[in-house]
N, C-alpha and C positions, 0 to 999 in steps of 0.2 A: 466101535471103535478096528478090527482088525484092518477095511481100509483105509483104518486113516491109516492105520500102520504102511499103509502096501504106500501108498499116497505117499507119505514122509521117507519109505528108501525108499523110493523111487527116485525124487527131490533130491537125497541124500549125493544120490548113483552120478545124475546127472548134473550134481555142487562137483564133486567129484571128479568129475571127466572136464567138468569145463577148467577145473584152475592143475589138471593133469596140458591139456592142448595149451593151457593159455601160461605153462613154467618151457611145453615144448616147440613153442614158439619165442622163448626166447634164450632156450638155447643154441634154434638155429643162425636165431640173431647176432650171438655169439660169436658164433663154427661164420656167420659173413661178416665179419669186421674182423675176425684178423685172419682171412686169404690176401691176402697181398697180390693186387692184377698192379702189375707200374704199367705204368703209358708207358715210357721208351722201352723197357721190352722188346718191344718188336727192331726198334730201334740202338739200339747197343749192339740188339743180335746179329743186324745185320753187318754193322762197322763193324764188331769182337770178333764175326765165328772162322775165320782167319789164323786171328791169334787161337790161337790154347783149348780153340773144340767152345770157348765159355760161351759164345752168340747163341752157339747152339744147343746149350745149360739153360739158355735164359727163354729162347726164343720156348721151348719146352715146357715150361714154366710155366712162360703165360701162356698159351694155349689149356694150361691141365688148367689154370690157379680162375682161369675167363668159364669152363665148363665145368667146376666145379661149383660157380658161383651163382649161375644159372641155377643146378642140382638146386643148391640150397635157398636161390632164390620162387624158385617153384615149391619150393617144400614148407618155407612160409607164407606163400599165396595159398596154400592150400587146406595151412592149419590155421588160418585165419577164417576162411570160408566155413569151414569147419567149430569152430568158436563163436563166431556168431550165432550159430544155429543149437546150438546145448546154447548159449545165452537164453535165445528164444525155448528153448525145451525147458531149463532148467527154469521159467517162469513162466513157463506156462504149468507146469508140473508144482508147483508154489503154489496158484489155484488152483489148481486141482484139491491140492489138499485142502485151502484152506475149503472150500469148495462142501465135500466133507465135510467140516465136521465147522462149519458155518464159523467162522472164528473172524471173534470181533478186531479191528486194524490194530487196540494196544497189546491186544497180546499175538501177531502175527509175527514171529522174525522167532529164527532159526533156535536161541534158549530158550523161548517164555515154551513152543509149542514138545522139544526133545523134553526138555521140566517135566510134564503137561505128563507125555507118554512115559516117564518112563513113574509122575508116581502110578499111573495105571498096569506100569505091571510089573508092580512093591506089592497093588493087591491095597496101596492107600488109599488111594480114589476109585469110584465105582462109578462117578460123571462128570459132564462137562462144571458140572457144580463146582464139587467137589475140590476139583482140578484148581478151580481160581482160586479156589478160599487157599485149599494147599499152597499157594503160589505165589499171591500176594501174598501169605502167613510169611511166607524165602526173602518176599525182595523186602518184608518190615526187615525185618532177623537184617540182612545184606546190609541194611541202610543203617541203623541201629550197630550194628560189628564197625562196618563206617565212620560213622561219626564216633561214634568211642576211643576207635584209632585218631583217630583225625586233632579229639577233645587229650590223647593221651600226646599227644605228640605238643599240639600248642602245651599246652601242659608242665613239656619235660623243658621246653626250650624257652619258658617264663623262668623256671628254676634256672636252670640255669644263664640265666639274666642275671635273676635275683641275685647271686649265687659270686657272679663276675661285678657286680656291684656294690656288694657288701664289702668281696674284698675287697679295689678300690677305695668305698666307702674306711674298711679296716688298714687301710696301706693312706693314707692322704691326713688318718686323725691319726697314727705313728707319725709322718712326718711332723707334723703337730708341735708336737709333743718335742721332737725332737730339737725343732724350734728353736721352741719352747724357750726350755733345757740350754741352750742355746745362748739365746737372746737376756734368759737370764746371770747364768755368767759370767757376760760379754757386763751387761752391766753391776752383776759386783766389783767387777777386776777395775772401772770408772767410778764404780760409788760402794766404798766399802760400807759403808752406814747401810743400803739399806737392806730393806728386813722380805722373806718372807711371806 
């Protein structure tokens, strides 16, 4: 099992490096977006050169931004090549780890593997078979809890709807009684001999 832990640690290390590389690429792409390379800086620089030295500033900015952009684009290219290498390493480490344990496809995903390693570390299981049994019980418990939560939510929703319908029925009943009283009062006014 120590070999499996080593392979899992290697896999997790490569995954962390992969995520870091993806984050760095995202940062460099954002940096490239904010470097403004004006197409007309040279034109405006030449036109405005005699006026207040603004043209000189625009020319300096143009060449400065252009060199920054080239550096950022080169960094992105290097990071992307590192990213492809890291992706291959992650897949290789995952395969190596799986090969060590001969893990069936049903359990060959990170959550299942780390959970099973925890069972072994915490002395809850001593063999692969015990790990699988504990993990299946865990999945069943989680499924039952989720089902119970959903059932509770549906029951609460039905109760709310029932309370709203009861309220509407009471309001309708009260309105009908009021209408009947008004109708009787009008009828008594028109027909004084009418009894209730």
